[in-house]
N, C-alpha and C positions, 0 to 999 in steps of 0.2 A: 122935706128928708130930717131926720133926726139926725143931729151932730153927737157923736162918743168920741172917746177916748179910751184907750187900750193900757192899762198899766198892770206891771209885776206884783201881788201884793206882798209887802216886807216885813208886814209885822200882824201880830194876831188881831189887835184891834181892827184892821181893813177888813180881815174876814167876818168878826163878828158883826161890822156893819152893813156887811152882805149877808147875812144870815136868813134874811125871807127869802134869798134865791135858794137855797139848801133844804133838802127832803125835811130837814129836821134844823134845829136849833145849832149851830155852829160852838161847840165848848171850847173856852180859853186854850184848854193844856192842847186838846186834841190839835188845834190851829198851829199853835207854837210849833208843836211837834211836827205837823206836816212841813208846815215853813222851813224847818231849820236841818229838816233830811238833805243831804245831797242827791239832786236829783228829782227832786219834787218840785212840782211849780205849779202855781194858780195867777191866774190873769184875770182881773177884773175889769169890764168896762163900765164907764163912767157917762150917765148922761145928767146934764147940767148938776155935776158935782157929786150924783146920787147913783149907787152900784145901780146897774140894769144889767147886769151878766155878768157869768165865769164862765170859766175853762178850768180844767186842773188836767195833770196831765204827770206821770210818772215812767222815768226814765226804769229800760228793762234792761240790764246785761247778761247775755248766756255765753257760756266757753266758747261754743262755737259757732255763735251767731252774731255777735256784736250787740249794738245797744240799739234799742228802738225807743220810740215813744208810745205808751200807751194813752190813748185820751181818756180818762178817768170818769170824768162826767162834763156835762155842758148844761147850763141853764142860762135862760134871760125871762127876765121879766114881763109877765103877761102885758101888760101893758106897753112894752116895747117891741113885741113881736113881729116879726115881718119888714124890720127897720136893715136888715141886713147886719145886724149887731152877733149872732150866731155862726153865722158864716165869716164873720172877720174874727172872732174869736178863735174857728180851728184855725185859720190859716195863721193870727198871729203864734199860735202852740205851733205849727208844722214848722214857721221859721225859727221859733226858738229850738226845736227839735234841728234843724238842720246847723244850728249855731252851734249845737252841741256834742255834734258828730252823729247824730241819729243816723241811719240808713233808711228810716220808715219809720211809719206811724201808723196805727191800728187802734180801732175801738169796737165794742159790741153795744149791740142797741137790738131794741126789737121790729117786727116786721109791721107791728100795729103803730106805729111812731112815726108819723107820718113829718112833722116838724122837724126831730132827730134827723132823720133820713136826710129830709132836704136842705138842715146846716151842714150837714155831714158831704154831700153829694157836690153844692155849692163851694165846698171850702178845698174841694179837691181829693174826695176820696172816691175810689173807684172798685169796683168788683162787685159780686152778688154772690153769696156763697151759702150753704146749706151746714155750716158750723152750728154745734150745740154745745150749751153754755152750762155747765152744771155744777150747782154750788155745794161746799162745804157748810155747817152751821155747826158752830162750836159755845 
């Protein structure tokens, strides 16, 4: 069984050290901006002192709904998948959301991403919807 620790990132250097987990290399100024924004959260999972996964979340507040957590992204290093790290990261973000007073948490993913679906469902997500995500490119 893989032993891991989950910690909240507090400095851009921690995010940069985990850059291999992101879709693209993390940029120092973007990492710092993300971490300095109230309501932005990035949790890192470490195995033997090395970043093995992360989850990011953004608190979203609406005047008639209150605050909910948007699970922005989840990633686990390929060599550490299947060890429960993704599930643990999702649960940790959910617990942080509760502590922050969020009434819920949500995420978008593709139906053809079984690893993500497995992690989200194991982390406590429910439901199956026919929602459609549309993008605006600027």
